[in-house]
N, C-alpha and C positions, 0 to 999 in steps of 0.2 A: 560763218553760216553761208550756205549756198544760196544762189538767187532763187532756186526753186523753193527752198525752205522758207526764205524770207517772204516769198509770195504767198505760201500756205499760211504763214503766221498772220500776214496782213489780212487775208481773206477771213481767217478765224476771228480776228479782232473786229472786222467789219460786221461779220455775222452776229457776234455777241452784242455789239453796239446796237445793231438793228433790232435784235430781240428785246434788249432793254428798253429801247424807245417804243417798240410795239406794245410792250407790257405797260409802259408809262401812259401811252395814249389810251390803252384799254381801261386802265385804272381811272384816268382823268375823265373818260366818257362813261364810266359805269353809272347806271341809273336804275333806280327802283321806283316804279310809279304805283302808288298805293291809293286805292279808292276806299272811301269811308262814308258812313252815314252819321246823322246826328246821334243815333244810339250806339255808335261804335266807341264805347267808353275806353276800352283798352288801347285802340289805335289812336284816339284823340290824346290820351294821356302819354302814350309813347312819344308822340310828336312834342308835346309840351315838356316832358322831362328831358328830351334829347338823348335818350339811351341808344337809339338806333344810330345816330350820328357818331356816338362814341365807339360802337361795336362794328360799324362798317365804314371805317375811315376811307375817304376817297370816293365814296358812293354818293351821288346826288339823289336825294329822295324827293320825289314830287308827290304832293298830297292833293287829291281832288275829292270834293264832297258831292254826294249824290242824294236826291230826295228819298230814294228807297232802293232795295236790292235789285229789282228788275232792271232799273236804269244802269246800276253799277255793273251788272253782269253783261248787259248789252255792250258797254264800253270795253269790258274785258274781252268779250268775244271779237270785237272789232280791232283789238290790239292797242287800245288807248290807255289801258292800265295793265299792270302785271299781277296785281293781287288785291283782293278785297274781302270784306266780311259781310255776310248776309244771314238772314234767318233761314228757316227750313224750306220754304216754297220756291224762292227765286231760282235756285239751281235745278230744281225739278222742271220748272217751265223752260229754263234755258236748255237743259239736256233734251227734253222732249221736242224742242224746236230745232235740234241738230247743232246747237252751238257748242264749240269746243272749249268747255270749261272743265277744270279738274279740281276735285276736292283734295286739299292738302293738310287740313287741320281743323280743329274744332274747340269750342269752349263748352263747359257743362251747361245743363239745362237751366232755363230761367222762367219757370212756369208762372210766376207772379208779375212778370214784366209786360204783359199785354192783356187787353180786355176788350169786351164788347160793351159799348157805352150807350147810355140813353140820357135824356135830360132828367133832372131831379123830379120834375112833376109829370114825367111821361106816364101814359097809361099802361105802358109795357112793364109787366111785373115778372113774367116768366119767359123762358125761351120760346115756349109755344105761342106767345103773343107776337112773335116776329112774323107770323103768317100774314102774307099780303103786304108787308112793310118794305120800305126802301132802306137798304143797308149799304152804307158806304165803306169802301176799303180799297187799298191799292191792289189792283189785279196782280196775281202772281207773287204776292208777299206772304209773310207769315200770318198776317191778319186774314188773308183769304182762306188759309187752312183752318184758322180758328173759327171762322164763320161756317165752314163745312162741318166741323166737328160739333159746333153748337147746334146746328140744325139736326144733325144725326141724333144727338142726345134728346132733342125735343120730339123726335119722330116725324120731323118735317122733311119734305123733299126739297131739292135745290130750287125747283120751279115754284116753290111756295113763297119765295121772297123776290124782291126786285133789286138785284145787285146794281150798285152805282159805283163804277170804277173811277176812283179819284186818288191822286197822291195825297199824303198826309195833310199838307197845308191847305189844299183845296177842300179836302174832306172835312177838316175842322170848320172852315168857313161855311160849308153847306150845313153842317151839324148845328152850328150856332144860329143860323138864320131859319132853321126848321125845314130846310129843303129835303132832309133825310130824317128817318126815324131813329136810326141807330148807326153807330160808327165803331168799326173794329180797327184797333191800332195798337202800337207798341210804344215803349218808352224811348225818348223822353216826351213824346206827344201825349201819351196817356197821363204821365205825371204833370205835365204843363197844364192840361185841362183840369186835372183832379185838384190841384192846389187852389184853383180859383173857385171850386165848389160848383162848377157849371155842368156837372155830370153825375151819373150814378152808374156803377159797374153792374150790368145785368149778369155778367159772368166774367171770370178771368180765365187764363189758359190752364190754370191748375186743374188737373183731372181730365183735361181735354187734349192738350198738346204739351210737349216738353219745351217748346219754344227754344229749340237748339240754335246755336250760332255756329256757322261754318266758315272756313277760310277757303276761298277758291283762287286758283292761279292760272296763268297761261301755261300752255304745254311746256314751253321752254323753261319757265321758272320751276315747274313741278319736277324737273330733272336736275335741280340743284339742291341736293339734300343739306349740304353744309350751310348754304345761305338760309334755307328755311329753318334749320335748327337754330341758327343765330337769331333770326327774326322771332321765332316762337319763344326762345328763352328770354329775349328782351321784352316781349309782351307779357310773359309770365312774371318776370321781375317787376314790370310796371304794375301789374295787378297786386302783387305782394306789397309794393310801396304804397299803393292807393289804399289798401285795407289797413295798413299800419298807421297812416295819417289821413283819415277820411276828410278832415277839415281842409287840408291842403288840396286833396284831390277834388273835392267839391268846388273849391274856388277856382282851381286851374281849369276844370272842365267848363264851369260857368262862363269864365272869361273867354275860353276858346270857342264855345258854341253860341255865345251871346244869349245865354239863358239865365233866368233868375236863380239865385243860389237855392231858394226853397224848392224849385222844380228839380234841380240836380240832387238835392238832399233826399227827396222822396224816391227818386230813381235809384240812388245808391243804397238806401235802406232796404229795399227788397231784392237787391242783387247779391247773390252768394259769391264765394270765391270763383274766379274765372281764369284758371291757368289754361294755357293753349298747348295742345299736343295733337298727336295723330288721332285719326278716327278709330274708335273702338268698335267691336262687333255689335254692341248694343246700339251705338249711334247709327251705324249702317242699317241695322234692322229698323230702327225708328224712322229713318229717312225713306226706306223702302215702303213703309206703311203710308207715309205722306204721298209718295208717288202713286201707289196703288189706289189710294182714296181719290185722287184727282182723275186718274185714268178711268176708274169705275163710273164716275159722274160725267165722263166725256169732256172734262175741262182742260185736258191736254190732248194733243193730236194723236198720241200713241202711248202704249205702255212702255216703261223703261226699266232698266236694271241699274240701280245706283252703283253697283260694283263696276260697271263699264266706265264710270267717270272718276274712279279712284286713281290717285297718282301711282304710277308704276315706275318707281325710281330705279334708274340703271346703276349697277354697281360701279 
C-alpha cells in the first residue's frame, strides 16, 4: 500500500471515528422537556408507566409541572420546554400575543370535565343570575372560554360580570372564603372540590364548549415527525393501558399528583378514550371558533387564524 493510500485510509478512519463520537455525544445529550398540568392525565401516566423511556432510549426526559396552560405556553415560547398539553384557550392567547407555539396534536373532546361552580347554598340558580357577580377563572384558560360561552347562553354581556383572574389554587381559596361568587375550572380541581360536597355545578362545558386538549411544541420539535409519532403512540398506548386497568391508573395518578384516590376516580369516570393524534378539520374549526369568540369580545389583541400555527412538517 502506498503512503498516499495509507494516509487516505487513516483520514477515513479518523472521519468515521469522529462521526461515531459526534453521534454518541448527540445521543447522550438528547433531551425532551415536557410541560404538564395537574389535569394532564396521559402525560402523567406516561411518566409513571415509563413507556417513553423505553421507546426513546438515550433521551433524557425532563418533566415540569405548571399551574395552568398559559404559564406552560409562556415557558414554551421562551424555550424552557419543548412540548406541553393545554386546553383550547391558552394557545389562542399565545398566538394572539405573537408567541411562536405550534399545534402538533390533540386528544378528543372532554365536555364533562370542566364546570362553572357555585356554593351549594348560593342564591345563583341560573346563568342569568351571574349578572353583577364576581367570577374567578385563570385568564386565557379553557375556563375563560367556558365563562364566555356561559354568558352568551344567558344573554349577558362580558361587562355584566366582574372577572377575577386567578390560577386554580388561588381561585379555590377565594371561592371557599366567599371572595368570589362563582368559579370556572377544569379537572382535577373540579373533581377535588366536587367530592367534598363544597360546590354545585351551575353548568358544565357540555353543550357550551368541547373542552378540547391540544399538544403544542416548539418550532424545532414540530419539524421532527418521527419523534412526535413515537411520543403520540406512547401517549395513546398509555391511555389504552389506563382504560384497561382503571384501578391501577387511578392509584398511579393519585400518587403522582398527590391527590386523593376519590378525586382521581371522579376525574377518570367522566373522561372518555383519549388517544393522541394529528388535528382534524373539525378540531381546527372548533379552535377557530374559540379564537373568533375572544376576538369579537376584544379579549385578545387581534384576530388570528389557527391554520397559521399548525405544524408544517418538512418532508
